[in-house]
C-alpha positions as CSV (number, residue, x, y, z in Angstrom):
1,M,108.1,137.9,123.6
2,V,108.8,134.5,124.1
3,R,109.6,132.1,121.3
4,Y,109.6,128.4,122.0
5,L,110.0,125.2,119.8
6,A,108.5,122.1,121.0
7,H,106.8,118.8,119.7
8,A,103.7,119.7,119.8
9,V,101.8,123.3,120.5
10,M,97.6,123.4,121.8
11,H,95.6,126.4,121.1
12,G,92.6,126.9,119.4
13,G,91.4,123.8,120.1
14,K,94.7,122.5,117.4
15,V,97.3,120.1,117.0
16,Y,100.6,121.8,116.3
17,R,103.3,119.4,115.6
18,Q,107.1,120.2,115.0
19,S,106.2,124.0,115.8
20,I,106.6,127.4,116.9
21,V,104.8,129.3,120.0
22,E,105.4,132.9,120.8
23,L,103.4,134.9,123.5
24,D,103.8,138.3,123.1
25,G,101.5,140.3,125.9
26,T,97.4,138.8,125.2
27,R,98.7,137.9,121.4
28,V,99.6,134.0,120.5
29,A,101.4,133.0,117.3
30,V,101.7,129.7,115.9
31,S,103.8,128.9,113.1
32,R,105.3,125.5,111.5
33,F,108.9,125.1,111.9
34,D,110.8,125.7,109.2
35,G,114.6,126.5,110.2
36,E,116.8,128.1,114.2
37,I,115.1,131.1,115.2
38,H,117.6,133.5,117.2
39,S,116.5,133.4,121.1
40,T,113.8,129.9,120.4
41,I,114.0,127.8,123.6
42,F,113.6,124.4,122.8
43,V,111.2,122.3,125.0
44,S,111.1,118.5,124.6
45,G,107.5,117.8,125.1
46,I,104.1,120.3,124.2
47,I,102.5,123.7,125.2
48,V,99.7,123.8,125.5
49,V,98.3,127.7,125.1
50,A,95.3,128.1,127.9
51,P,93.8,130.4,129.7
52,E,96.0,132.2,132.9
53,Q,92.6,133.2,134.7
54,R,90.8,129.9,134.5
55,I,94.0,127.4,134.1
56,T,94.5,125.2,138.4
57,T,97.3,123.8,139.6
58,V,95.3,121.0,139.7
59,N,94.5,120.7,135.6
60,I,98.8,121.4,135.3
61,D,99.3,118.5,137.4
62,Q,97.1,116.6,135.4
63,M,98.3,117.0,132.4
64,K,101.9,116.4,133.9
65,H,101.1,112.9,134.5
66,I,99.4,112.4,131.9
67,L,102.6,112.8,129.9
68,G,104.4,110.9,132.6
69,R,102.5,107.8,131.8
70,A,102.7,107.9,128.3
71,E,105.5,105.9,126.9
72,L,105.3,107.4,123.2
73,I,105.1,111.7,122.4
74,E,102.5,110.8,120.0
75,T,100.6,109.2,123.0
76,A,100.9,111.7,125.2
77,I,99.5,114.7,122.5
78,K,96.4,112.3,122.0
79,R,95.7,111.9,125.1
80,I,96.3,115.3,127.1
81,S,94.6,117.2,123.6
82,R,91.8,115.2,124.8
83,Y,91.8,116.5,128.4
84,V,91.9,120.3,127.3
85,I,89.0,119.4,124.7
86,M,87.3,118.3,127.6
87,R,88.2,121.1,130.5
88,N,87.3,124.0,127.6
89,L,90.7,124.8,128.2
90,A,90.6,126.5,125.0
91,V,91.8,130.8,125.3
92,T,89.1,132.8,124.2
93,P,89.2,136.6,122.5
94,D,88.9,137.8,126.6
95,E,90.8,136.3,128.7
96,T,94.5,136.3,129.1
97,P,96.1,133.1,127.5
98,T,99.8,131.5,129.5
99,L,102.1,128.7,128.0
100,V,101.9,125.6,130.1
101,I,105.1,123.5,128.9
102,L,105.1,120.0,129.7
103,Q,108.6,119.0,129.8
104,R,109.3,115.6,128.8
């Protein structure tokens, strides 16, 4: 199991601010950050839960480009959220999730 804390986590068409995401095999859990938890890795940026079979390096590079061009993290969150929705990159129940880490 891996656990990350990020400025924003995008999963299932929703944006979770200041949240923790845990990936354990095919199970994804997103929870609000209430306090430090042992072995949690902080990501200064955004984490996108994406389908492992459909996410491409082009998608990842484009999201990194969006993050790099945005002056504010809030702007980047809105733009990347729109990108994920437009590209239909939400994980369906029969797909294997992966975490795309977009470090600022």
